[in-house]
Structure formats: C-alpha cells, structure tokens
mmCIF file of the N, C-alpha and C atoms, coordinates in Angstrom:
data_MODEL
# 
_entry.id   MODEL 
# 
loop_
_atom_site.group_PDB 
_atom_site.id 
_atom_site.type_symbol 
_atom_site.label_atom_id 
_atom_site.label_alt_id 
_atom_site.label_comp_id 
_atom_site.label_asym_id 
_atom_site.label_entity_id 
_atom_site.label_seq_id 
_atom_site.pdbx_PDB_ins_code 
_atom_site.Cartn_x 
_atom_site.Cartn_y 
_atom_site.Cartn_z 
_atom_site.occupancy 
_atom_site.B_iso_or_equiv 
_atom_site.pdbx_formal_charge 
_atom_site.auth_seq_id 
_atom_site.auth_comp_id 
_atom_site.auth_asym_id 
_atom_site.auth_atom_id 
_atom_site.pdbx_PDB_model_num 
ATOM 1   N N  . UNK A 1 1  ? -69.254 379.603 -72.130 1.00 0.00 ? 1  UNK A N  1 
ATOM 2   C CA . UNK A 1 1  ? -68.141 380.440 -72.488 1.00 0.00 ? 1  UNK A CA 1 
ATOM 3   C C  . UNK A 1 1  ? -67.720 380.113 -73.916 1.00 0.00 ? 1  UNK A C  1 
ATOM 4   N N  . UNK A 1 2  ? -67.412 381.129 -74.677 1.00 0.00 ? 2  UNK A N  1 
ATOM 5   C CA . UNK A 1 2  ? -66.956 380.967 -76.050 1.00 0.00 ? 2  UNK A CA 1 
ATOM 6   C C  . UNK A 1 2  ? -65.434 380.982 -76.081 1.00 0.00 ? 2  UNK A C  1 
ATOM 7   N N  . UNK A 1 3  ? -64.857 379.978 -76.711 1.00 0.00 ? 3  UNK A N  1 
ATOM 8   C CA . UNK A 1 3  ? -63.401 379.904 -76.844 1.00 0.00 ? 3  UNK A CA 1 
ATOM 9   C C  . UNK A 1 3  ? -63.012 380.544 -78.170 1.00 0.00 ? 3  UNK A C  1 
ATOM 10  N N  . UNK A 1 4  ? -62.052 381.465 -78.150 1.00 0.00 ? 4  UNK A N  1 
ATOM 11  C CA . UNK A 1 4  ? -61.614 382.098 -79.401 1.00 0.00 ? 4  UNK A CA 1 
ATOM 12  C C  . UNK A 1 4  ? -61.081 381.064 -80.390 1.00 0.00 ? 4  UNK A C  1 
ATOM 13  N N  . UNK A 1 5  ? -61.254 381.333 -81.678 1.00 0.00 ? 5  UNK A N  1 
ATOM 14  C CA . UNK A 1 5  ? -60.763 380.416 -82.707 1.00 0.00 ? 5  UNK A CA 1 
ATOM 15  C C  . UNK A 1 5  ? -59.292 380.634 -83.019 1.00 0.00 ? 5  UNK A C  1 
ATOM 16  N N  . UNK A 1 6  ? -58.739 381.782 -82.613 1.00 0.00 ? 6  UNK A N  1 
ATOM 17  C CA . UNK A 1 6  ? -57.312 382.025 -82.802 1.00 0.00 ? 6  UNK A CA 1 
ATOM 18  C C  . UNK A 1 6  ? -56.831 383.024 -81.754 1.00 0.00 ? 6  UNK A C  1 
ATOM 19  N N  . UNK A 1 7  ? -55.535 382.981 -81.495 1.00 0.00 ? 7  UNK A N  1 
ATOM 20  C CA . UNK A 1 7  ? -54.902 383.897 -80.542 1.00 0.00 ? 7  UNK A CA 1 
ATOM 21  C C  . UNK A 1 7  ? -53.414 383.930 -80.839 1.00 0.00 ? 7  UNK A C  1 
ATOM 22  N N  . UNK A 1 8  ? -52.777 384.992 -80.427 1.00 0.00 ? 8  UNK A N  1 
ATOM 23  C CA . UNK A 1 8  ? -51.324 385.097 -80.612 1.00 0.00 ? 8  UNK A CA 1 
ATOM 24  C C  . UNK A 1 8  ? -50.610 384.024 -79.797 1.00 0.00 ? 8  UNK A C  1 
ATOM 25  N N  . UNK A 1 9  ? -51.117 383.768 -78.592 1.00 0.00 ? 9  UNK A N  1 
ATOM 26  C CA . UNK A 1 9  ? -50.543 382.721 -77.737 1.00 0.00 ? 9  UNK A CA 1 
ATOM 27  C C  . UNK A 1 9  ? -51.672 381.946 -77.087 1.00 0.00 ? 9  UNK A C  1 
ATOM 28  N N  . UNK A 1 10 ? -51.554 380.628 -77.097 1.00 0.00 ? 10 UNK A N  1 
ATOM 29  C CA . UNK A 1 10 ? -52.493 379.756 -76.403 1.00 0.00 ? 10 UNK A CA 1 
ATOM 30  C C  . UNK A 1 10 ? -51.690 378.966 -75.385 1.00 0.00 ? 10 UNK A C  1 
ATOM 31  N N  . UNK A 1 11 ? -52.026 379.146 -74.127 1.00 0.00 ? 11 UNK A N  1 
ATOM 32  C CA . UNK A 1 11 ? -51.347 378.446 -73.039 1.00 0.00 ? 11 UNK A CA 1 
ATOM 33  C C  . UNK A 1 11 ? -52.268 377.322 -72.592 1.00 0.00 ? 11 UNK A C  1 
ATOM 34  N N  . UNK A 1 12 ? -51.758 376.099 -72.629 1.00 0.00 ? 12 UNK A N  1 
ATOM 35  C CA . UNK A 1 12 ? -52.565 374.942 -72.255 1.00 0.00 ? 12 UNK A CA 1 
ATOM 36  C C  . UNK A 1 12 ? -52.153 374.496 -70.865 1.00 0.00 ? 12 UNK A C  1 
ATOM 37  N N  . UNK A 1 13 ? -53.096 374.567 -69.955 1.00 0.00 ? 13 UNK A N  1 
ATOM 38  C CA . UNK A 1 13 ? -52.853 374.167 -68.577 1.00 0.00 ? 13 UNK A CA 1 
ATOM 39  C C  . UNK A 1 13 ? -52.837 375.367 -67.646 1.00 0.00 ? 13 UNK A C  1 
ATOM 40  N N  . UNK A 1 14 ? -53.726 375.349 -66.667 1.00 0.00 ? 14 UNK A N  1 
ATOM 41  C CA . UNK A 1 14 ? -53.851 376.461 -65.735 1.00 0.00 ? 14 UNK A CA 1 
ATOM 42  C C  . UNK A 1 14 ? -53.232 376.186 -64.388 1.00 0.00 ? 14 UNK A C  1 
ATOM 43  N N  . UNK A 1 15 ? -52.109 375.462 -64.402 1.00 0.00 ? 15 UNK A N  1 
ATOM 44  C CA . UNK A 1 15 ? -51.357 375.283 -63.164 1.00 0.00 ? 15 UNK A CA 1 
ATOM 45  C C  . UNK A 1 15 ? -50.438 376.464 -62.947 1.00 0.00 ? 15 UNK A C  1 
ATOM 46  N N  . UNK A 1 16 ? -49.513 376.314 -62.025 1.00 0.00 ? 16 UNK A N  1 
ATOM 47  C CA . UNK A 1 16 ? -48.623 377.431 -61.709 1.00 0.00 ? 16 UNK A CA 1 
ATOM 48  C C  . UNK A 1 16 ? -47.790 377.840 -62.924 1.00 0.00 ? 16 UNK A C  1 
ATOM 49  N N  . UNK A 1 17 ? -47.347 376.886 -63.726 1.00 0.00 ? 17 UNK A N  1 
ATOM 50  C CA . UNK A 1 17 ? -46.528 377.227 -64.899 1.00 0.00 ? 17 UNK A CA 1 
ATOM 51  C C  . UNK A 1 17 ? -47.349 377.926 -65.976 1.00 0.00 ? 17 UNK A C  1 
ATOM 52  N N  . UNK A 1 18 ? -48.510 377.370 -66.311 1.00 0.00 ? 18 UNK A N  1 
ATOM 53  C CA . UNK A 1 18 ? -49.355 377.981 -67.332 1.00 0.00 ? 18 UNK A CA 1 
ATOM 54  C C  . UNK A 1 18 ? -49.840 379.362 -66.930 1.00 0.00 ? 18 UNK A C  1 
ATOM 55  N N  . UNK A 1 19 ? -50.257 379.509 -65.684 1.00 0.00 ? 19 UNK A N  1 
ATOM 56  C CA . UNK A 1 19 ? -50.703 380.823 -65.200 1.00 0.00 ? 19 UNK A CA 1 
ATOM 57  C C  . UNK A 1 19 ? -49.554 381.819 -65.215 1.00 0.00 ? 19 UNK A C  1 
ATOM 58  N N  . UNK A 1 20 ? -48.357 381.353 -64.877 1.00 0.00 ? 20 UNK A N  1 
ATOM 59  C CA . UNK A 1 20 ? -47.187 382.232 -64.887 1.00 0.00 ? 20 UNK A CA 1 
ATOM 60  C C  . UNK A 1 20 ? -46.872 382.703 -66.300 1.00 0.00 ? 20 UNK A C  1 
ATOM 61  N N  . UNK A 1 21 ? -46.921 381.796 -67.261 1.00 0.00 ? 21 UNK A N  1 
ATOM 62  C CA . UNK A 1 21 ? -46.656 382.172 -68.656 1.00 0.00 ? 21 UNK A CA 1 
ATOM 63  C C  . UNK A 1 21 ? -47.685 383.200 -69.128 1.00 0.00 ? 21 UNK A C  1 
ATOM 64  N N  . UNK A 1 22 ? -48.964 382.934 -68.884 1.00 0.00 ? 22 UNK A N  1 
ATOM 65  C CA . UNK A 1 22 ? -50.014 383.868 -69.309 1.00 0.00 ? 22 UNK A CA 1 
ATOM 66  C C  . UNK A 1 22 ? -49.851 385.223 -68.612 1.00 0.00 ? 22 UNK A C  1 
ATOM 67  N N  . UNK A 1 23 ? -49.541 385.213 -67.331 1.00 0.00 ? 23 UNK A N  1 
ATOM 68  C CA . UNK A 1 23 ? -49.345 386.450 -66.567 1.00 0.00 ? 23 UNK A CA 1 
ATOM 69  C C  . UNK A 1 23 ? -48.200 387.274 -67.147 1.00 0.00 ? 23 UNK A C  1 
ATOM 70  N N  . UNK A 1 24 ? -47.058 386.618 -67.382 1.00 0.00 ? 24 UNK A N  1 
ATOM 71  C CA . UNK A 1 24 ? -45.891 387.347 -67.874 1.00 0.00 ? 24 UNK A CA 1 
ATOM 72  C C  . UNK A 1 24 ? -46.082 387.846 -69.312 1.00 0.00 ? 24 UNK A C  1 
ATOM 73  N N  . UNK A 1 25 ? -46.793 387.100 -70.141 1.00 0.00 ? 25 UNK A N  1 
ATOM 74  C CA . UNK A 1 25 ? -47.108 387.596 -71.486 1.00 0.00 ? 25 UNK A CA 1 
ATOM 75  C C  . UNK A 1 25 ? -47.984 388.843 -71.397 1.00 0.00 ? 25 UNK A C  1 
ATOM 76  N N  . UNK A 1 26 ? -48.980 388.809 -70.528 1.00 0.00 ? 26 UNK A N  1 
ATOM 77  C CA . UNK A 1 26 ? -49.853 389.977 -70.361 1.00 0.00 ? 26 UNK A CA 1 
ATOM 78  C C  . UNK A 1 26 ? -49.068 391.173 -69.820 1.00 0.00 ? 26 UNK A C  1 
ATOM 79  N N  . UNK A 1 27 ? -48.172 390.933 -68.868 1.00 0.00 ? 27 UNK A N  1 
ATOM 80  C CA . UNK A 1 27 ? -47.345 392.019 -68.323 1.00 0.00 ? 27 UNK A CA 1 
ATOM 81  C C  . UNK A 1 27 ? -46.426 392.595 -69.393 1.00 0.00 ? 27 UNK A C  1 
ATOM 82  N N  . UNK A 1 28 ? -46.054 391.760 -70.373 1.00 0.00 ? 28 UNK A N  1 
ATOM 83  C CA . UNK A 1 28 ? -45.182 392.212 -71.464 1.00 0.00 ? 28 UNK A CA 1 
ATOM 84  C C  . UNK A 1 28 ? -45.970 392.937 -72.559 1.00 0.00 ? 28 UNK A C  1 
ATOM 85  N N  . UNK A 1 29 ? -47.282 393.051 -72.375 1.00 0.00 ? 29 UNK A N  1 
ATOM 86  C CA . UNK A 1 29 ? -48.083 393.800 -73.335 1.00 0.00 ? 29 UNK A CA 1 
ATOM 87  C C  . UNK A 1 29 ? -48.875 392.962 -74.328 1.00 0.00 ? 29 UNK A C  1 
ATOM 88  N N  . UNK A 1 30 ? -48.773 391.654 -74.249 1.00 0.00 ? 30 UNK A N  1 
ATOM 89  C CA . UNK A 1 30 ? -49.547 390.802 -75.153 1.00 0.00 ? 30 UNK A CA 1 
ATOM 90  C C  . UNK A 1 30 ? -51.020 390.890 -74.747 1.00 0.00 ? 30 UNK A C  1 
ATOM 91  N N  . UNK A 1 31 ? -51.876 391.191 -75.691 1.00 0.00 ? 31 UNK A N  1 
ATOM 92  C CA . UNK A 1 31 ? -53.300 391.323 -75.388 1.00 0.00 ? 31 UNK A CA 1 
ATOM 93  C C  . UNK A 1 31 ? -54.130 390.182 -75.960 1.00 0.00 ? 31 UNK A C  1 
ATOM 94  N N  . UNK A 1 32 ? -53.528 389.330 -76.742 1.00 0.00 ? 32 UNK A N  1 
ATOM 95  C CA . UNK A 1 32 ? -54.245 388.244 -77.400 1.00 0.00 ? 32 UNK A CA 1 
ATOM 96  C C  . UNK A 1 32 ? -53.722 386.903 -76.884 1.00 0.00 ? 32 UNK A C  1 
ATOM 97  N N  . UNK A 1 33 ? -53.952 386.638 -75.599 1.00 0.00 ? 33 UNK A N  1 
ATOM 98  C CA . UNK A 1 33 ? -53.471 385.423 -74.939 1.00 0.00 ? 33 UNK A CA 1 
ATOM 99  C C  . UNK A 1 33 ? -54.677 384.653 -74.411 1.00 0.00 ? 33 UNK A C  1 
ATOM 100 N N  . UNK A 1 34 ? -54.712 383.358 -74.668 1.00 0.00 ? 34 UNK A N  1 
ATOM 101 C CA . UNK A 1 34 ? -55.786 382.502 -74.172 1.00 0.00 ? 34 UNK A CA 1 
ATOM 102 C C  . UNK A 1 34 ? -55.165 381.442 -73.269 1.00 0.00 ? 34 UNK A C  1 
ATOM 103 N N  . UNK A 1 35 ? -55.734 381.277 -72.086 1.00 0.00 ? 35 UNK A N  1 
ATOM 104 C CA . UNK A 1 35 ? -55.305 380.246 -71.139 1.00 0.00 ? 35 UNK A CA 1 
ATOM 105 C C  . UNK A 1 35 ? -56.410 379.200 -71.071 1.00 0.00 ? 35 UNK A C  1 
ATOM 106 N N  . UNK A 1 36 ? -56.080 377.960 -71.422 1.00 0.00 ? 36 UNK A N  1 
ATOM 107 C CA . UNK A 1 36 ? -57.062 376.876 -71.416 1.00 0.00 ? 36 UNK A CA 1 
ATOM 108 C C  . UNK A 1 36 ? -56.797 375.941 -70.242 1.00 0.00 ? 36 UNK A C  1 
ATOM 109 N N  . UNK A 1 37 ? -57.832 375.654 -69.478 1.00 0.00 ? 37 UNK A N  1 
ATOM 110 C CA . UNK A 1 37 ? -57.756 374.708 -68.363 1.00 0.00 ? 37 UNK A CA 1 
ATOM 111 C C  . UNK A 1 37 ? -59.039 373.903 -68.371 1.00 0.00 ? 37 UNK A C  1 
ATOM 112 N N  . UNK A 1 38 ? -58.936 372.604 -68.276 1.00 0.00 ? 38 UNK A N  1 
ATOM 113 C CA . UNK A 1 38 ? -60.146 371.780 -68.376 1.00 0.00 ? 38 UNK A CA 1 
ATOM 114 C C  . UNK A 1 38 ? -60.972 371.780 -67.093 1.00 0.00 ? 38 UNK A C  1 
ATOM 115 N N  . UNK A 1 39 ? -60.356 372.123 -65.981 1.00 0.00 ? 39 UNK A N  1 
ATOM 116 C CA . UNK A 1 39 ? -61.097 372.206 -64.716 1.00 0.00 ? 39 UNK A CA 1 
ATOM 117 C C  . UNK A 1 39 ? -60.924 373.606 -64.151 1.00 0.00 ? 39 UNK A C  1 
ATOM 118 N N  . UNK A 1 40 ? -60.756 373.706 -62.841 1.00 0.00 ? 40 UNK A N  1 
ATOM 119 C CA . UNK A 1 40 ? -60.497 374.997 -62.199 1.00 0.00 ? 40 UNK A CA 1 
ATOM 120 C C  . UNK A 1 40 ? -59.007 375.294 -62.256 1.00 0.00 ? 40 UNK A C  1 
ATOM 121 N N  . UNK A 1 41 ? -58.659 376.586 -62.295 1.00 0.00 ? 41 UNK A N  1 
ATOM 122 C CA . UNK A 1 41 ? -57.243 376.963 -62.274 1.00 0.00 ? 41 UNK A CA 1 
ATOM 123 C C  . UNK A 1 41 ? -56.572 376.387 -61.036 1.00 0.00 ? 41 UNK A C  1 
ATOM 124 N N  . UNK A 1 42 ? -55.375 375.915 -61.219 1.00 0.00 ? 42 UNK A N  1 
ATOM 125 C CA . UNK A 1 42 ? -54.504 375.350 -60.173 1.00 0.00 ? 42 UNK A CA 1 
ATOM 126 C C  . UNK A 1 42 ? -55.138 374.179 -59.426 1.00 0.00 ? 42 UNK A C  1 
ATOM 127 N N  . UNK A 1 43 ? -56.067 373.466 -60.051 1.00 0.00 ? 43 UNK A N  1 
ATOM 128 C CA . UNK A 1 43 ? -56.744 372.363 -59.362 1.00 0.00 ? 43 UNK A CA 1 
ATOM 129 C C  . UNK A 1 43 ? -56.069 371.011 -59.579 1.00 0.00 ? 43 UNK A C  1 
ATOM 130 N N  . UNK A 1 44 ? -55.060 370.968 -60.432 1.00 0.00 ? 44 UNK A N  1 
ATOM 131 C CA . UNK A 1 44 ? -54.384 369.695 -60.697 1.00 0.00 ? 44 UNK A CA 1 
ATOM 132 C C  . UNK A 1 44 ? -53.186 369.498 -59.790 1.00 0.00 ? 44 UNK A C  1 
ATOM 133 N N  . UNK A 1 45 ? -52.046 369.230 -60.384 1.00 0.00 ? 45 UNK A N  1 
ATOM 134 C CA . UNK A 1 45 ? -50.825 368.976 -59.627 1.00 0.00 ? 45 UNK A CA 1 
ATOM 135 C C  . UNK A 1 45 ? -50.442 370.159 -58.754 1.00 0.00 ? 45 UNK A C  1 
ATOM 136 N N  . UNK A 1 46 ? -50.640 371.375 -59.241 1.00 0.00 ? 46 UNK A N  1 
ATOM 137 C CA . UNK A 1 46 ? -50.300 372.568 -58.467 1.00 0.00 ? 46 UNK A CA 1 
ATOM 138 C C  . UNK A 1 46 ? -51.037 372.586 -57.136 1.00 0.00 ? 46 UNK A C  1 
ATOM 139 N N  . UNK A 1 47 ? -52.276 372.141 -57.129 1.00 0.00 ? 47 UNK A N  1 
ATOM 140 C CA . UNK A 1 47 ? -53.082 372.160 -55.917 1.00 0.00 ? 47 UNK A CA 1 
ATOM 141 C C  . UNK A 1 47 ? -52.471 371.289 -54.829 1.00 0.00 ? 47 UNK A C  1 
ATOM 142 N N  . UNK A 1 48 ? -51.782 370.229 -55.214 1.00 0.00 ? 48 UNK A N  1 
ATOM 143 C CA . UNK A 1 48 ? -51.211 369.293 -54.249 1.00 0.00 ? 48 UNK A CA 1 
ATOM 144 C C  . UNK A 1 48 ? -49.885 369.765 -53.663 1.00 0.00 ? 48 UNK A C  1 
ATOM 145 N N  . UNK A 1 49 ? -49.306 370.807 -54.235 1.00 0.00 ? 49 UNK A N  1 
ATOM 146 C CA . UNK A 1 49 ? -48.024 371.312 -53.733 1.00 0.00 ? 49 UNK A CA 1 
ATOM 147 C C  . UNK A 1 49 ? -48.226 371.957 -52.363 1.00 0.00 ? 49 UNK A C  1 
ATOM 148 N N  . UNK A 1 50 ? -47.167 371.953 -51.588 1.00 0.00 ? 50 UNK A N  1 
ATOM 149 C CA . UNK A 1 50 ? -47.248 372.487 -50.222 1.00 0.00 ? 50 UNK A CA 1 
ATOM 150 C C  . UNK A 1 50 ? -47.391 374.002 -50.195 1.00 0.00 ? 50 UNK A C  1 
ATOM 151 N N  . UNK A 1 51 ? -46.983 374.672 -51.260 1.00 0.00 ? 51 UNK A N  1 
ATOM 152 C CA . UNK A 1 51 ? -47.088 376.125 -51.292 1.00 0.00 ? 51 UNK A CA 1 
ATOM 153 C C  . UNK A 1 51 ? -45.938 376.837 -50.607 1.00 0.00 ? 51 UNK A C  1 
ATOM 154 N N  . UNK A 1 52 ? -44.894 376.113 -50.311 1.00 0.00 ? 52 UNK A N  1 
ATOM 155 C CA . UNK A 1 52 ? -43.733 376.712 -49.657 1.00 0.00 ? 52 UNK A CA 1 
ATOM 156 C C  . UNK A 1 52 ? -42.708 377.121 -50.701 1.00 0.00 ? 52 UNK A C  1 
ATOM 157 N N  . UNK A 1 53 ? -42.087 378.259 -50.485 1.00 0.00 ? 53 UNK A N  1 
ATOM 158 C CA . UNK A 1 53 ? -41.040 378.712 -51.397 1.00 0.00 ? 53 UNK A CA 1 
ATOM 159 C C  . UNK A 1 53 ? -39.779 378.939 -50.581 1.00 0.00 ? 53 UNK A C  1 
ATOM 160 N N  . UNK A 1 54 ? -38.913 377.939 -50.520 1.00 0.00 ? 54 UNK A N  1 
ATOM 161 C CA . UNK A 1 54 ? -37.613 378.135 -49.888 1.00 0.00 ? 54 UNK A CA 1 
ATOM 162 C C  . UNK A 1 54 ? -36.746 378.955 -50.827 1.00 0.00 ? 54 UNK A C  1 
ATOM 163 N N  . UNK A 1 55 ? -36.048 379.947 -50.296 1.00 0.00 ? 55 UNK A N  1 
ATOM 164 C CA . UNK A 1 55 ? -35.325 380.861 -51.177 1.00 0.00 ? 55 UNK A CA 1 
ATOM 165 C C  . UNK A 1 55 ? -33.842 380.547 -51.309 1.00 0.00 ? 55 UNK A C  1 
ATOM 166 N N  . UNK A 1 56 ? -33.345 379.554 -50.634 1.00 0.00 ? 56 UNK A N  1 
ATOM 167 C CA . UNK A 1 56 ? -31.935 379.195 -50.760 1.00 0.00 ? 56 UNK A CA 1 
ATOM 168 C C  . UNK A 1 56 ? -31.836 377.948 -51.633 1.00 0.00 ? 56 UNK A C  1 
ATOM 169 N N  . UNK A 1 57 ? -31.147 378.066 -52.752 1.00 0.00 ? 57 UNK A N  1 
ATOM 170 C CA . UNK A 1 57 ? -31.032 376.975 -53.718 1.00 0.00 ? 57 UNK A CA 1 
ATOM 171 C C  . UNK A 1 57 ? -29.569 376.626 -53.959 1.00 0.00 ? 57 UNK A C  1 
ATOM 172 N N  . UNK A 1 58 ? -29.337 375.626 -54.784 1.00 0.00 ? 58 UNK A N  1 
ATOM 173 C CA . UNK A 1 58 ? -27.993 375.127 -55.040 1.00 0.00 ? 58 UNK A CA 1 
ATOM 174 C C  . UNK A 1 58 ? -27.147 375.997 -55.951 1.00 0.00 ? 58 UNK A C  1 
ATOM 175 N N  . UNK A 1 59 ? -27.744 376.949 -56.636 1.00 0.00 ? 59 UNK A N  1 
ATOM 176 C CA . UNK A 1 59 ? -26.976 377.849 -57.498 1.00 0.00 ? 59 UNK A CA 1 
ATOM 177 C C  . UNK A 1 59 ? -27.503 379.274 -57.315 1.00 0.00 ? 59 UNK A C  1 
ATOM 178 N N  . UNK A 1 60 ? -26.667 380.230 -57.669 1.00 0.00 ? 60 UNK A N  1 
ATOM 179 C CA . UNK A 1 60 ? -27.060 381.637 -57.538 1.00 0.00 ? 60 UNK A CA 1 
ATOM 180 C C  . UNK A 1 60 ? -28.260 381.952 -58.429 1.00 0.00 ? 60 UNK A C  1 
ATOM 181 N N  . UNK A 1 61 ? -28.287 381.392 -59.638 1.00 0.00 ? 61 UNK A N  1 
ATOM 182 C CA . UNK A 1 61 ? -29.412 381.650 -60.547 1.00 0.00 ? 61 UNK A CA 1 
ATOM 183 C C  . UNK A 1 61 ? -30.725 381.114 -59.987 1.00 0.00 ? 61 UNK A C  1 
ATOM 184 N N  . UNK A 1 62 ? -30.695 379.906 -59.432 1.00 0.00 ? 62 UNK A N  1 
ATOM 185 C CA . UNK A 1 62 ? -31.916 379.330 -58.870 1.00 0.00 ? 62 UNK A CA 1 
ATOM 186 C C  . UNK A 1 62 ? -32.358 380.092 -57.624 1.00 0.00 ? 62 UNK A C  1 
ATOM 187 N N  . UNK A 1 63 ? -31.407 380.586 -56.841 1.00 0.00 ? 63 UNK A N  1 
ATOM 188 C CA . UNK A 1 63 ? -31.743 381.400 -55.669 1.00 0.00 ? 63 UNK A CA 1 
ATOM 189 C C  . UNK A 1 63 ? -32.408 382.699 -56.105 1.00 0.00 ? 63 UNK A C  1 
ATOM 190 N N  . UNK A 1 64 ? -31.876 383.341 -57.151 1.00 0.00 ? 64 UNK A N  1 
ATOM 191 C CA . UNK A 1 64 ? -32.494 384.570 -57.669 1.00 0.00 ? 64 UNK A CA 1 
ATOM 192 C C  . UNK A 1 64 ? -33.906 384.296 -58.187 1.00 0.00 ? 64 UNK A C  1 
ATOM 193 N N  . UNK A 1 65 ? -34.087 383.173 -58.871 1.00 0.00 ? 65 UNK A N  1 
ATOM 194 C CA . UNK A 1 65 ? -35.412 382.818 -59.379 1.00 0.00 ? 65 UNK A CA 1 
ATOM 195 C C  . UNK A 1 65 ? -36.397 382.593 -58.230 1.00 0.00 ? 65 UNK A C  1 
ATOM 196 N N  . UNK A 1 66 ? -35.966 381.909 -57.185 1.00 0.00 ? 66 UNK A N  1 
ATOM 197 C CA . UNK A 1 66 ? -36.833 381.677 -56.030 1.00 0.00 ? 66 UNK A CA 1 
ATOM 198 C C  . UNK A 1 66 ? -37.196 382.994 -55.347 1.00 0.00 ? 66 UNK A C  1 
ATOM 199 N N  . UNK A 1 67 ? -36.240 383.902 -55.235 1.00 0.00 ? 67 UNK A N  1 
ATOM 200 C CA . UNK A 1 67 ? -36.515 385.212 -54.632 1.00 0.00 ? 67 UNK A CA 1 
ATOM 201 C C  . UNK A 1 67 ? -37.503 385.991 -55.499 1.00 0.00 ? 67 UNK A C  1 
ATOM 202 N N  . UNK A 1 68 ? -37.297 385.959 -56.811 1.00 0.00 ? 68 UNK A N  1 
ATOM 203 C CA . UNK A 1 68 ? -38.231 386.627 -57.724 1.00 0.00 ? 68 UNK A CA 1 
ATOM 204 C C  . UNK A 1 68 ? -39.643 386.072 -57.535 1.00 0.00 ? 68 UNK A C  1 
ATOM 205 N N  . UNK A 1 69 ? -39.755 384.749 -57.440 1.00 0.00 ? 69 UNK A N  1 
ATOM 206 C CA . UNK A 1 69 ? -41.069 384.116 -57.272 1.00 0.00 ? 69 UNK A CA 1 
ATOM 207 C C  . UNK A 1 69 ? -41.736 384.564 -55.980 1.00 0.00 ? 69 UNK A C  1 
ATOM 208 N N  . UNK A 1 70 ? -40.977 384.583 -54.893 1.00 0.00 ? 70 UNK A N  1 
ATOM 209 C CA . UNK A 1 70 ? -41.543 385.008 -53.608 1.00 0.00 ? 70 UNK A CA 1 
ATOM 210 C C  . UNK A 1 70 ? -41.998 386.463 -53.676 1.00 0.00 ? 70 UNK A C  1 
ATOM 211 N N  . UNK A 1 71 ? -41.188 387.323 -54.279 1.00 0.00 ? 71 UNK A N  1 
ATOM 212 C CA . UNK A 1 71 ? -41.561 388.737 -54.425 1.00 0.00 ? 71 UNK A CA 1 
ATOM 213 C C  . UNK A 1 71 ? -42.799 388.882 -55.311 1.00 0.00 ? 71 UNK A C  1 
ATOM 214 N N  . UNK A 1 72 ? -42.861 388.097 -56.379 1.00 0.00 ? 72 UNK A N  1 
ATOM 215 C CA . UNK A 1 72 ? -44.006 388.140 -57.292 1.00 0.00 ? 72 UNK A CA 1 
ATOM 216 C C  . UNK A 1 72 ? -45.287 387.750 -56.566 1.00 0.00 ? 72 UNK A C  1 
ATOM 217 N N  . UNK A 1 73 ? -45.254 386.666 -55.798 1.00 0.00 ? 73 UNK A N  1 
ATOM 218 C CA . UNK A 1 73 ? -46.447 386.209 -55.086 1.00 0.00 ? 73 UNK A CA 1 
ATOM 219 C C  . UNK A 1 73 ? -46.954 387.278 -54.122 1.00 0.00 ? 73 UNK A C  1 
ATOM 220 N N  . UNK A 1 74 ? -46.021 387.971 -53.454 1.00 0.00 ? 74 UNK A N  1 
ATOM 221 C CA . UNK A 1 74 ? -46.431 389.050 -52.547 1.00 0.00 ? 74 UNK A CA 1 
ATOM 222 C C  . UNK A 1 74 ? -47.113 390.183 -53.317 1.00 0.00 ? 74 UNK A C  1 
ATOM 223 N N  . UNK A 1 75 ? -46.632 390.473 -54.527 1.00 0.00 ? 75 UNK A N  1 
ATOM 224 C CA . UNK A 1 75 ? -47.188 391.568 -55.313 1.00 0.00 ? 75 UNK A CA 1 
ATOM 225 C C  . UNK A 1 75 ? -48.488 391.242 -56.026 1.00 0.00 ? 75 UNK A C  1 
ATOM 226 N N  . UNK A 1 76 ? -48.757 389.963 -56.265 1.00 0.00 ? 76 UNK A N  1 
ATOM 227 C CA . UNK A 1 76 ? -49.963 389.586 -57.010 1.00 0.00 ? 76 UNK A CA 1 
ATOM 228 C C  . UNK A 1 76 ? -51.237 390.007 -56.291 1.00 0.00 ? 76 UNK A C  1 
ATOM 229 N N  . UNK A 1 77 ? -51.229 389.943 -54.981 1.00 0.00 ? 77 UNK A N  1 
ATOM 230 C CA . UNK A 1 77 ? -52.424 390.320 -54.233 1.00 0.00 ? 77 UNK A CA 1 
ATOM 231 C C  . UNK A 1 77 ? -52.762 391.793 -54.458 1.00 0.00 ? 77 UNK A C  1 
ATOM 232 N N  . UNK A 1 78 ? -51.744 392.633 -54.547 1.00 0.00 ? 78 UNK A N  1 
ATOM 233 C CA . UNK A 1 78 ? -51.961 394.066 -54.756 1.00 0.00 ? 78 UNK A CA 1 
ATOM 234 C C  . UNK A 1 78 ? -52.521 394.349 -56.150 1.00 0.00 ? 78 UNK A C  1 
ATOM 235 N N  . UNK A 1 79 ? -52.167 393.509 -57.117 1.00 0.00 ? 79 UNK A N  1 
ATOM 236 C CA . UNK A 1 79 ? -52.654 393.708 -58.490 1.00 0.00 ? 79 UNK A CA 1 
ATOM 237 C C  . UNK A 1 79 ? -54.095 393.297 -58.583 1.00 0.00 ? 79 UNK A C  1 
# 
C-alpha cells in the first residue's frame, strides 16, 4: 500500500476515537483524509473494551453524547 505524502488531515490511530474522527471528517465533506494504523483497525485498546454503551450518564451533555453514539452505531451498518 502506498501512503500519501500529504493530506488535509492525518489521523493517527485506528481505534474508536481515530475512526470516529476520520468518519466525521468524511461526513463533513473532507475528501483528503488519511487514517494511519500500524496494525488492524480497532485491534488495540478499543478491541479490549466490552462494547457496551450505557446511555445514562452523570450530566445531560454526556447522556446526549452516549445516545448519539448508540444511534450512530446502529446507522453505520446501513452505510
């Protein structure tokens, strides 16, 4: 695989955070985004997570974020 020498955005790390950043940049219309991961996507710390998303949090903002995440995960399969 050839790695581009430049890009508008370079995301380092293909865990849940890096994949989320790259996904949201692409959804926002960015076409020059590179995601770098030294192994397989989500094979590091993300892989060890339980994969559970509890939607009730200590603040209204965190609860909204958790709900957004759960809704996003359901929609990703359709995309």
